[in-house]
C-alpha positions in Angstrom: -0.2 0.1 0.0 1.2 3.5 -0.8 0.9 5.1 2.7 3.2 2.4 4.4 5.8 2.9 1.4 5.4 6.9 2.5 5.8 5.5 5.9 8.7 3.2 5.8 10.7 6.0 3.7 9.9 8.7 6.7 11.2 6.1 9.3 14.0 5.2 7.5 15.0 8.8 7.1 14.4 9.4 11.2 17.0 6.5 11.6 19.6 8.2 9.6 18.8 11.6 10.4 21.7 12.2 12.5 24.2 11.4 9.3 22.6 14.5 7.3 23.9 18.2 7.5 22.7 20.2 10.0 20.9 22.7 7.3 19.0 19.3 6.3 18.2 18.5 9.5 17.1 21.8 10.1 15.0 22.0 7.0 13.1 18.7 7.7 11.0 16.7 10.2 7.2 16.1 10.9 4.9 18.8 10.9 1.4 18.1 12.5 -1.6 20.6 13.4 -5.3 20.0 14.1 -7.2 22.5 12.2 -11.2 23.0 12.7 -12.6 23.4 9.0 -15.7 22.9 6.9 -14.8 20.5 4.0 -14.7 23.4 1.4 -12.4 25.4 3.5 -9.9 22.6 3.9 -10.4 21.6 0.2 -9.0 25.4 -0.2 -6.0 24.6 2.5 -5.0 21.5 0.5 -5.0 23.7 -3.1 -2.9 26.7 -1.8 -0.5 23.9 -0.1 -0.6 22.6 -3.5 0.0 25.9 -5.0 3.0 26.5 -2.7 4.9 23.4 -3.4 4.4 23.3 -7.4 6.8 25.7 -8.0 9.4 23.0 -6.5 8.0 19.8 -8.2 8.4 21.8 -11.8 12.0 21.5 -11.2 11.8 17.7 -12.3 13.7 19.6 -15.2 17.2 19.5 -14.0 18.0 22.8 -16.0 15.6 24.5 -13.5 17.4 23.4 -10.5 19.3 25.8 -8.4 23.1 24.8 -7.6 23.5 22.4 -4.2 19.3 21.3 -4.6 18.7 17.8 -3.2 15.4 15.9 -3.7 13.4 16.0 -0.4 9.7 14.5 -0.2 6.7 16.5 1.2 3.9 13.7 2.1 0.6 15.1 3.4 -1.9 13.2 5.0 -5.4 14.8 5.3 -8.3 12.8 7.4 -10.8 13.1 9.9 -10.0 12.6 13.7 -12.9 10.7 14.9 -13.3 8.0 12.8 -15.7 6.6 14.9 -18.2 8.9 14.7 -17.3 9.5 11.0 -19.7 12.2 9.9 -22.0 13.2 12.6 -19.9 16.7 13.3 -19.6 16.6 17.2 -15.9 15.0 16.2 -13.1 15.8 19.1 -10.7 18.7 18.1 -8.3 16.5 20.4 -6.3 13.8 18.4 -5.5 12.1 21.6 -9.0 11.7 22.9 
C-alpha cells in the first residue's frame, strides 16, 4: 500500500537523520496540526499548499534546479480525527482522545 511506503521512507530517514548535514536536519522533519474547518475550507487549504509546492515540483527538469539543490519528499496526510463518529459533526478536536 502507498501509505506504508511513505511511512517506511520517513522511518528510514528518521533513523539516519543524524548522519545528514545540519541544514538538512533543520529543514526536514515532521509537522502536525489539528485544524477546525469545513470540508470546503479544508479543500481550499489543500489547494493552497499544492500551489506553494508546485514551483518546487516543476524542478524535475535539472535545468530549473538551483546549485546544491537536493531531492526531498513532502507527504501530507489529511484525515478526520474521529473515525468512529464519522460525519456526525461532533468529532473531538483532540487527536489523543
